[in-house]
Biopython code that builds the backbone (N, CA, C, O; Angstrom):
import numpy as np
from Bio.PDB.StructureBuilder import StructureBuilder

atoms = [
    (1, "UNK", "N", (-15.069, 0.707, 9.444)),
    (1, "UNK", "CA", (-13.120, 0.250, 8.344)),
    (1, "UNK", "C", (-14.062, 1.113, 7.157)),
    (1, "UNK", "O", (-15.261, 1.035, 6.889)),
    (2, "UNK", "N", (-13.042, 1.899, 6.623)),
    (2, "UNK", "CA", (-13.338, 3.119, 5.625)),
    (2, "UNK", "C", (-12.959, 2.272, 4.537)),
    (2, "UNK", "O", (-12.036, 1.550, 4.913)),
    (3, "UNK", "N", (-13.480, 1.911, 2.593)),
    (3, "UNK", "CA", (-12.682, 0.896, 2.051)),
    (3, "UNK", "C", (-12.624, 1.761, 0.732)),
    (3, "UNK", "O", (-13.623, 2.279, 0.234)),
    (4, "UNK", "N", (-11.686, 1.835, 0.355)),
    (4, "UNK", "CA", (-11.787, 2.222, -0.966)),
    (4, "UNK", "C", (-12.243, 1.812, -1.802)),
    (4, "UNK", "O", (-12.336, 0.612, -2.059)),
    (5, "UNK", "N", (-12.745, 2.954, -2.598)),
    (5, "UNK", "CA", (-13.966, 1.671, -3.832)),
    (5, "UNK", "C", (-13.234, 0.904, -4.841)),
    (5, "UNK", "O", (-13.553, -0.168, -5.355)),
    (6, "UNK", "N", (-11.569, 2.075, -5.160)),
    (6, "UNK", "CA", (-10.674, 0.853, -5.878)),
    (6, "UNK", "C", (-10.468, -0.606, -5.648)),
    (6, "UNK", "O", (-10.719, -1.447, -6.512)),
    (7, "UNK", "N", (-10.242, -0.743, -5.067)),
    (7, "UNK", "CA", (-9.734, -1.739, -3.909)),
    (7, "UNK", "C", (-11.010, -2.867, -3.416)),
    (7, "UNK", "O", (-10.874, -3.783, -2.605)),
    (8, "UNK", "N", (-12.041, -2.556, -4.035)),
    (8, "UNK", "CA", (-13.225, -3.478, -4.504)),
    (8, "UNK", "C", (-14.097, -4.496, -5.313)),
    (8, "UNK", "O", (-15.039, -4.188, -6.043)),
    (9, "UNK", "N", (-13.533, -6.024, -5.013)),
    (9, "UNK", "CA", (-13.731, -7.138, -5.737)),
    (9, "UNK", "C", (-14.592, -7.452, -5.461)),
    (9, "UNK", "O", (-15.182, -6.990, -4.484)),
    (10, "UNK", "N", (-15.024, -8.344, -6.178)),
    (10, "UNK", "CA", (-16.955, -9.477, -5.830)),
    (10, "UNK", "C", (-16.156, -11.100, -5.671)),
    (10, "UNK", "O", (-15.058, -11.456, -6.097)),
    (11, "UNK", "N", (-17.022, -11.743, -5.017)),
    (11, "UNK", "CA", (-15.667, -12.558, -5.105)),
    (11, "UNK", "C", (-16.153, -13.452, -6.217)),
    (11, "UNK", "O", (-15.426, -14.422, -6.001)),
    (12, "UNK", "N", (-16.876, -13.784, -7.246)),
    (12, "UNK", "CA", (-17.695, -14.032, -8.413)),
    (12, "UNK", "C", (-15.363, -13.418, -9.209)),
    (12, "UNK", "O", (-14.306, -14.049, -9.215)),
    (13, "UNK", "N", (-15.617, -12.486, -9.512)),
    (13, "UNK", "CA", (-14.367, -11.887, -9.544)),
    (13, "UNK", "C", (-13.675, -12.421, -9.065)),
    (13, "UNK", "O", (-13.095, -13.064, -9.940)),
    (14, "UNK", "N", (-13.086, -12.735, -7.727)),
    (14, "UNK", "CA", (-12.054, -13.367, -7.316)),
    (14, "UNK", "C", (-12.086, -14.420, -7.715)),
    (14, "UNK", "O", (-10.970, -14.672, -8.170)),
    (15, "UNK", "N", (-13.039, -15.612, -7.874)),
    (15, "UNK", "CA", (-12.414, -17.301, -8.484)),
    (15, "UNK", "C", (-12.184, -16.710, -9.390)),
    (15, "UNK", "O", (-10.981, -16.475, -9.277)),
    (16, "UNK", "N", (-12.740, -15.996, -10.842)),
    (16, "UNK", "CA", (-12.532, -15.754, -11.952)),
    (16, "UNK", "C", (-10.731, -14.757, -12.537)),
    (16, "UNK", "O", (-10.086, -14.689, -13.583)),
    (17, "UNK", "N", (-10.663, -14.467, -11.828)),
    (17, "UNK", "CA", (-9.146, -13.764, -11.701)),
    (17, "UNK", "C", (-8.883, -12.437, -10.719)),
    (17, "UNK", "O", (-9.094, -11.240, -10.522)),
    (18, "UNK", "N", (-7.910, -14.307, -10.041)),
    (18, "UNK", "CA", (-7.226, -13.811, -8.766)),
    (18, "UNK", "C", (-6.317, -12.409, -8.857)),
    (18, "UNK", "O", (-6.549, -11.270, -8.452)),
    (19, "UNK", "N", (-5.025, -13.074, -9.665)),
    (19, "UNK", "CA", (-4.628, -11.886, -10.320)),
    (19, "UNK", "C", (-4.111, -10.505, -10.204)),
    (19, "UNK", "O", (-3.112, -9.828, -9.962)),
    (20, "UNK", "N", (-6.171, -10.460, -10.718)),
    (20, "UNK", "CA", (-5.816, -8.914, -11.181)),
    (20, "UNK", "C", (-6.700, -8.851, -9.317)),
    (20, "UNK", "O", (-7.573, -7.998, -9.475)),
    (21, "UNK", "N", (-6.759, -9.175, -8.359)),
    (21, "UNK", "CA", (-6.828, -9.116, -7.164)),
    (21, "UNK", "C", (-5.173, -8.639, -6.045)),
    (21, "UNK", "O", (-4.615, -7.764, -5.384)),
    (22, "UNK", "N", (-5.115, -9.924, -6.522)),
    (22, "UNK", "CA", (-3.016, -10.127, -6.156)),
    (22, "UNK", "C", (-3.172, -8.664, -7.386)),
    (22, "UNK", "O", (-4.268, -8.153, -7.615)),
    (23, "UNK", "N", (-2.424, -8.388, -7.768)),
    (23, "UNK", "CA", (-2.139, -6.623, -7.989)),
    (23, "UNK", "C", (-2.881, -5.244, -7.556)),
    (23, "UNK", "O", (-2.142, -4.365, -7.112)),
    (24, "UNK", "N", (-4.611, -4.904, -7.662)),
    (24, "UNK", "CA", (-4.685, -4.216, -6.661)),
    (24, "UNK", "C", (-4.113, -4.746, -4.912)),
    (24, "UNK", "O", (-3.222, -4.035, -4.449)),
    (25, "UNK", "N", (-4.306, -5.206, -4.561)),
    (25, "UNK", "CA", (-3.579, -5.648, -3.227)),
    (25, "UNK", "C", (-1.807, -5.273, -2.879)),
    (25, "UNK", "O", (-1.315, -5.111, -1.762)),
    (26, "UNK", "N", (-0.958, -5.195, -4.484)),
    (26, "UNK", "CA", (0.139, -5.202, -4.621)),
    (26, "UNK", "C", (0.044, -3.126, -4.750)),
    (26, "UNK", "O", (0.997, -2.384, -4.988)),
    (27, "UNK", "N", (-0.851, -2.873, -4.593)),
    (27, "UNK", "CA", (-0.720, -1.445, -5.549)),
    (27, "UNK", "C", (-1.514, -0.782, -4.567)),
    (27, "UNK", "O", (-1.301, 0.430, -4.533)),
    (28, "UNK", "N", (-2.546, -1.295, -3.583)),
    (28, "UNK", "CA", (-2.756, -0.569, -2.409)),
    (28, "UNK", "C", (-2.702, -1.000, -1.197)),
    (28, "UNK", "O", (-3.135, -0.251, -0.321)),
    (29, "UNK", "N", (-2.302, -1.970, -0.921)),
    (29, "UNK", "CA", (-1.979, -2.455, 0.698)),
    (29, "UNK", "C", (-2.331, -3.521, 0.196)),
    (29, "UNK", "O", (-1.545, -4.341, -0.279)),
    (30, "UNK", "N", (-3.980, -3.684, 0.252)),
    (30, "UNK", "CA", (-5.093, -4.257, 0.502)),
    (30, "UNK", "C", (-6.202, -4.423, -0.801)),
    (30, "UNK", "O", (-6.219, -3.585, -1.703)),
    (31, "UNK", "N", (-7.057, -5.521, -0.789)),
    (31, "UNK", "CA", (-7.994, -5.609, -1.794)),
    (31, "UNK", "C", (-8.590, -6.283, -0.788)),
    (31, "UNK", "O", (-8.089, -7.112, -0.029)),
    (32, "UNK", "N", (-10.458, -5.586, -0.865)),
    (32, "UNK", "CA", (-11.450, -5.445, -0.553)),
    (32, "UNK", "C", (-12.153, -7.213, -1.525)),
    (32, "UNK", "O", (-12.575, -7.134, -2.679)),
    (33, "UNK", "N", (-12.121, -8.567, -0.761)),
    (33, "UNK", "CA", (-13.980, -8.867, -1.389)),
    (33, "UNK", "C", (-14.545, -8.816, -0.815)),
    (33, "UNK", "O", (-14.471, -8.971, 0.404)),
    (34, "UNK", "N", (-16.163, -8.331, -2.109)),
    (34, "UNK", "CA", (-17.336, -8.694, -1.162)),
    (34, "UNK", "C", (-18.493, -9.834, -1.434)),
    (34, "UNK", "O", (-18.890, -9.956, -2.592)),
    (35, "UNK", "N", (-18.917, -10.474, -0.644)),
    (35, "UNK", "CA", (-19.857, -11.164, -0.883)),
    (35, "UNK", "C", (-21.100, -11.163, -0.592)),
    (35, "UNK", "O", (-20.914, -11.023, 0.617)),
    (36, "UNK", "N", (-22.442, -11.211, -0.703)),
    (36, "UNK", "CA", (-23.732, -10.333, -0.987)),
    (36, "UNK", "C", (-23.829, -8.949, -1.065)),
    (36, "UNK", "O", (-24.825, -8.344, -0.667)),
    (37, "UNK", "N", (-22.519, -8.228, -1.720)),
    (37, "UNK", "CA", (-22.906, -6.990, -1.941)),
    (37, "UNK", "C", (-22.009, -6.786, -0.084)),
    (37, "UNK", "O", (-22.197, -5.638, 0.319)),
    (38, "UNK", "N", (-21.405, -7.418, 0.656)),
    (38, "UNK", "CA", (-21.049, -6.797, 1.834)),
    (38, "UNK", "C", (-19.352, -7.129, 1.865)),
    (38, "UNK", "O", (-18.820, -7.742, 0.940)),
    (39, "UNK", "N", (-18.704, -6.713, 2.876)),
    (39, "UNK", "CA", (-17.104, -7.075, 2.765)),
    (39, "UNK", "C", (-16.692, -7.782, 3.343)),
    (39, "UNK", "O", (-16.563, -7.657, 4.561)),
    (40, "UNK", "N", (-16.355, -8.725, 2.719)),
    (40, "UNK", "CA", (-16.232, -10.213, 3.359)),
    (40, "UNK", "C", (-14.778, -11.194, 3.584)),
    (40, "UNK", "O", (-14.667, -12.141, 4.362)),
    (41, "UNK", "N", (-14.080, -10.829, 2.962)),
    (41, "UNK", "CA", (-12.816, -11.305, 3.342)),
    (41, "UNK", "C", (-11.850, -9.920, 2.267)),
    (41, "UNK", "O", (-11.977, -9.501, 1.116)),
    (42, "UNK", "N", (-10.959, -9.622, 3.377)),
    (42, "UNK", "CA", (-9.265, -8.956, 2.808)),
    (42, "UNK", "C", (-8.175, -9.552, 2.159)),
    (42, "UNK", "O", (-7.525, -10.465, 2.667)),
    (43, "UNK", "N", (-7.993, -9.160, 1.263)),
    (43, "UNK", "CA", (-5.986, -9.908, 1.215)),
    (43, "UNK", "C", (-4.981, -8.545, 1.160)),
    (43, "UNK", "O", (-5.024, -7.618, 0.352)),
    (44, "UNK", "N", (-4.081, -8.743, 2.275)),
    (44, "UNK", "CA", (-3.472, -7.515, 2.276)),
    (44, "UNK", "C", (-2.306, -8.288, 1.620)),
    (44, "UNK", "O", (-2.296, -9.456, 1.233)),
    (45, "UNK", "N", (-1.111, -7.153, 1.579)),
    (45, "UNK", "CA", (-0.063, -7.444, 1.399)),
    (45, "UNK", "C", (0.998, -7.547, 2.645)),
    (45, "UNK", "O", (1.168, -6.455, 3.187)),
    (46, "UNK", "N", (1.298, -7.980, 2.872)),
    (46, "UNK", "CA", (2.486, -8.537, 4.366)),
    (46, "UNK", "C", (3.674, -7.842, 3.841)),
    (46, "UNK", "O", (4.280, -7.126, 4.638)),
    (47, "UNK", "N", (4.187, -7.948, 2.413)),
    (47, "UNK", "CA", (5.810, -7.653, 2.129)),
    (47, "UNK", "C", (5.027, -5.798, 1.937)),
    (47, "UNK", "O", (5.944, -5.087, 1.526)),
    (48, "UNK", "N", (4.133, -5.219, 2.058)),
    (48, "UNK", "CA", (4.043, -3.839, 2.364)),
    (48, "UNK", "C", (4.101, -3.581, 4.068)),
    (48, "UNK", "O", (4.110, -4.451, 4.939)),
    (49, "UNK", "N", (4.139, -1.991, 4.253)),
    (49, "UNK", "CA", (4.013, -1.278, 5.545)),
    (49, "UNK", "C", (2.686, -2.208, 5.535)),
    (49, "UNK", "O", (2.088, -2.740, 4.599)),
    (50, "UNK", "N", (2.406, -2.201, 7.219)),
    (50, "UNK", "CA", (0.644, -2.873, 7.734)),
    (50, "UNK", "C", (0.702, -1.192, 7.277)),
    (50, "UNK", "O", (1.312, -0.133, 7.421)),
    (51, "UNK", "N", (-0.852, -2.108, 6.380)),
    (51, "UNK", "CA", (-2.127, -0.362, 6.510)),
    (51, "UNK", "C", (-3.267, -0.639, 7.783)),
    (51, "UNK", "O", (-3.557, 0.116, 8.712)),
    (52, "UNK", "N", (-3.897, -2.276, 7.399)),
    (52, "UNK", "CA", (-4.796, -2.638, 7.894)),
    (52, "UNK", "C", (-4.921, -1.593, 9.301)),
    (52, "UNK", "O", (-3.887, -1.327, 9.915)),
    (53, "UNK", "N", (-6.186, -1.056, 9.734)),
    (53, "UNK", "CA", (-6.728, -1.056, 10.964)),
    (53, "UNK", "C", (-6.226, 0.683, 11.642)),
    (53, "UNK", "O", (-6.541, 1.277, 12.673)),
    (54, "UNK", "N", (-5.308, 1.050, 10.452)),
    (54, "UNK", "CA", (-5.282, 2.723, 11.054)),
    (54, "UNK", "C", (-5.547, 3.681, 10.087)),
    (54, "UNK", "O", (-5.566, 3.679, 8.856)),
    (55, "UNK", "N", (-5.807, 4.747, 11.222)),
    (55, "UNK", "CA", (-6.867, 5.857, 9.728)),
    (55, "UNK", "C", (-6.374, 6.623, 8.680)),
    (55, "UNK", "O", (-5.357, 6.441, 8.011)),
    (56, "UNK", "N", (-7.238, 7.530, 8.609)),
    (56, "UNK", "CA", (-6.119, 7.950, 6.685)),
    (56, "UNK", "C", (-5.213, 8.939, 6.748)),
    (56, "UNK", "O", (-4.501, 9.476, 5.899)),
    (57, "UNK", "N", (-5.420, 9.140, 8.323)),
    (57, "UNK", "CA", (-3.993, 10.473, 8.106)),
    (57, "UNK", "C", (-2.781, 9.475, 8.893)),
    (57, "UNK", "O", (-1.715, 10.051, 9.110)),
    (58, "UNK", "N", (-2.872, 8.228, 9.266)),
    (58, "UNK", "CA", (-2.227, 7.441, 9.664)),
    (58, "UNK", "C", (-1.248, 7.076, 8.401)),
    (58, "UNK", "O", (-0.074, 7.373, 8.181)),
    (59, "UNK", "N", (-2.174, 6.338, 7.687)),
    (59, "UNK", "CA", (-1.793, 5.698, 6.831)),
    (59, "UNK", "C", (-0.676, 6.959, 5.551)),
    (59, "UNK", "O", (0.411, 6.751, 5.011)),
    (60, "UNK", "N", (-1.532, 8.080, 5.505)),
    (60, "UNK", "CA", (-0.815, 8.788, 4.931)),
    (60, "UNK", "C", (0.586, 9.168, 5.140)),
    (60, "UNK", "O", (1.604, 8.972, 4.475)),
    (61, "UNK", "N", (0.392, 9.669, 6.074)),
    (61, "UNK", "CA", (2.032, 9.558, 6.975)),
    (61, "UNK", "C", (2.864, 8.455, 6.348)),
    (61, "UNK", "O", (3.541, 8.645, 5.337)),
    (62, "UNK", "N", (2.787, 7.268, 6.998)),
    (62, "UNK", "CA", (3.748, 5.722, 6.558)),
    (62, "UNK", "C", (4.008, 6.025, 4.662)),
    (62, "UNK", "O", (5.049, 5.804, 4.042)),
    (63, "UNK", "N", (3.042, 6.433, 4.249)),
    (63, "UNK", "CA", (3.549, 6.431, 3.055)),
    (63, "UNK", "C", (4.157, 7.292, 2.412)),
    (63, "UNK", "O", (4.667, 6.819, 1.396)),
    (64, "UNK", "N", (4.484, 9.308, 2.687)),
    (64, "UNK", "CA", (4.632, 9.612, 2.665)),
    (64, "UNK", "C", (6.406, 9.847, 2.934)),
    (64, "UNK", "O", (7.281, 10.340, 2.222)),
    (65, "UNK", "N", (6.419, 9.258, 4.260)),
    (65, "UNK", "CA", (7.625, 8.296, 4.757)),
    (65, "UNK", "C", (7.650, 7.450, 3.305)),
    (65, "UNK", "O", (8.066, 8.034, 2.305)),
    (66, "UNK", "N", (7.369, 6.595, 3.253)),
    (66, "UNK", "CA", (8.291, 6.117, 2.607)),
    (66, "UNK", "C", (8.339, 6.683, 1.152)),
    (66, "UNK", "O", (8.430, 5.765, 0.337)),
    (67, "UNK", "N", (8.316, 7.486, 0.787)),
    (67, "UNK", "CA", (7.502, 7.961, -1.306)),
    (67, "UNK", "C", (9.296, 8.571, -0.119)),
    (67, "UNK", "O", (10.089, 7.690, 0.214)),
    (68, "UNK", "N", (9.546, 10.026, 0.276)),
    (68, "UNK", "CA", (10.528, 10.282, 1.101)),
    (68, "UNK", "C", (11.711, 9.734, 1.081)),
    (68, "UNK", "O", (12.761, 10.273, 0.729)),
    (69, "UNK", "N", (11.527, 8.488, 1.519)),
    (69, "UNK", "CA", (13.177, 7.917, 2.313)),
    (69, "UNK", "C", (13.659, 7.345, 1.017)),
    (69, "UNK", "O", (14.739, 6.766, 0.903)),
    (70, "UNK", "N", (12.800, 7.537, 0.039)),
    (70, "UNK", "CA", (13.243, 6.217, -1.739)),
    (70, "UNK", "C", (13.598, 7.639, -2.000)),
    (70, "UNK", "O", (14.828, 7.641, -2.042)),
    (71, "UNK", "N", (13.279, 8.529, -2.145)),
    (71, "UNK", "CA", (13.572, 10.291, -2.780)),
    (71, "UNK", "C", (14.491, 10.664, -2.650)),
    (71, "UNK", "O", (15.334, 10.540, -3.538)),
    (72, "UNK", "N", (14.798, 11.389, -1.308)),
    (72, "UNK", "CA", (15.749, 12.370, -1.304)),
    (72, "UNK", "C", (16.699, 11.204, -0.447)),
    (72, "UNK", "O", (16.417, 10.305, 0.346)),
    (73, "UNK", "N", (17.934, 11.707, -1.031)),
    (73, "UNK", "CA", (19.054, 11.135, -0.685)),
    (73, "UNK", "C", (19.293, 11.129, 1.229)),
    (73, "UNK", "O", (18.438, 11.521, 2.023)),
    (74, "UNK", "N", (20.274, 10.736, 1.495)),
    (74, "UNK", "CA", (20.657, 11.255, 2.860)),
    (74, "UNK", "C", (21.715, 12.348, 2.725)),
    (74, "UNK", "O", (22.698, 12.477, 1.996)),
    (75, "UNK", "N", (20.862, 13.490, 4.214)),
    (75, "UNK", "CA", (22.357, 14.385, 4.390)),
    (75, "UNK", "C", (23.724, 13.646, 4.489)),
    (75, "UNK", "O", (24.353, 12.598, 4.634)),
    (76, "UNK", "N", (23.709, 14.667, 4.344)),
    (76, "UNK", "CA", (25.824, 15.164, 4.746)),
    (76, "UNK", "C", (26.495, 15.825, 5.508)),
    (76, "UNK", "O", (26.935, 16.905, 5.115)),
    (77, "UNK", "N", (26.747, 15.394, 6.730)),
    (77, "UNK", "CA", (27.841, 16.359, 7.416)),
    (77, "UNK", "C", (28.339, 17.449, 6.881)),
    (77, "UNK", "O", (29.240, 17.339, 6.049)),
    (78, "UNK", "N", (27.853, 18.693, 7.251)),
    (78, "UNK", "CA", (29.275, 19.624, 6.791)),
    (78, "UNK", "C", (30.872, 19.329, 6.426)),
    (78, "UNK", "O", (31.320, 18.423, 7.127)),
    (79, "UNK", "N", (31.040, 19.427, 6.262)),
    (79, "UNK", "CA", (32.818, 19.218, 5.451)),
    (79, "UNK", "C", (32.732, 17.928, 4.754)),
    (79, "UNK", "O", (33.816, 17.344, 4.749)),
    (80, "UNK", "N", (32.008, 17.452, 4.305)),
    (80, "UNK", "CA", (32.024, 15.660, 3.381)),
    (80, "UNK", "C", (31.443, 16.058, 2.129)),
    (80, "UNK", "O", (30.684, 17.023, 2.037)),
    (81, "UNK", "N", (31.702, 15.511, 1.401)),
    (81, "UNK", "CA", (31.087, 15.750, 0.262)),
    (81, "UNK", "C", (30.554, 14.034, -0.241)),
    (81, "UNK", "O", (31.235, 13.026, -0.056)),
    (82, "UNK", "N", (29.176, 14.073, -0.902)),
    (82, "UNK", "CA", (28.819, 13.018, -1.692)),
    (82, "UNK", "C", (29.375, 11.776, -2.271)),
    (82, "UNK", "O", (30.568, 12.082, -2.285)),
    (83, "UNK", "N", (29.314, 10.590, -2.755)),
    (83, "UNK", "CA", (30.122, 9.466, -3.277)),
    (83, "UNK", "C", (30.743, 10.196, -4.805)),
    (83, "UNK", "O", (31.770, 10.203, -5.483)),
    (84, "UNK", "N", (29.601, 10.672, -4.799)),
    (84, "UNK", "CA", (29.431, 11.448, -6.418)),
    (84, "UNK", "C", (29.505, 12.628, -7.122)),
    (84, "UNK", "O", (29.242, 12.928, -8.287)),
    (85, "UNK", "N", (30.095, 13.495, -5.759)),
    (85, "UNK", "CA", (31.183, 14.891, -5.920)),
    (85, "UNK", "C", (32.312, 14.136, -5.698)),
    (85, "UNK", "O", (32.445, 13.774, -6.867)),
    (86, "UNK", "N", (32.874, 13.815, -5.348)),
    (86, "UNK", "CA", (34.260, 13.228, -5.010)),
    (86, "UNK", "C", (35.274, 13.172, -6.364)),
    (86, "UNK", "O", (36.418, 12.728, -6.261)),
]
sb = StructureBuilder()
sb.init_structure("model")
sb.init_model(0)
sb.init_chain("A")
sb.init_seg("    ")
for serial, (resi, resn, name, xyz) in enumerate(atoms, 1):
    if name == "N":
        sb.init_residue(resn, " ", resi, " ")
    sb.init_atom(name, np.array(xyz, "f"), 0.0, 1.0, " ", f" {name:<3s}", serial, name[0])
structure = sb.get_structure()
């Protein structure tokens, strides 16, 4: 399992500042909590796309699809006008 160093939090820090751990999970999809300098727990954002267990290329593809679907308007069939062009 590859772990992004920005998603690592110690168990003592997680106990003291759990809201920070949830912000990391919100931003990155998951937060890894270390105990005794080893990964022990994984906090996953359940509302986000399920990225745990996927390879890096598959994660990038899913994130890119999500970004593109939010930024690019749906295609218009020939002869039709977009709503704001009418």
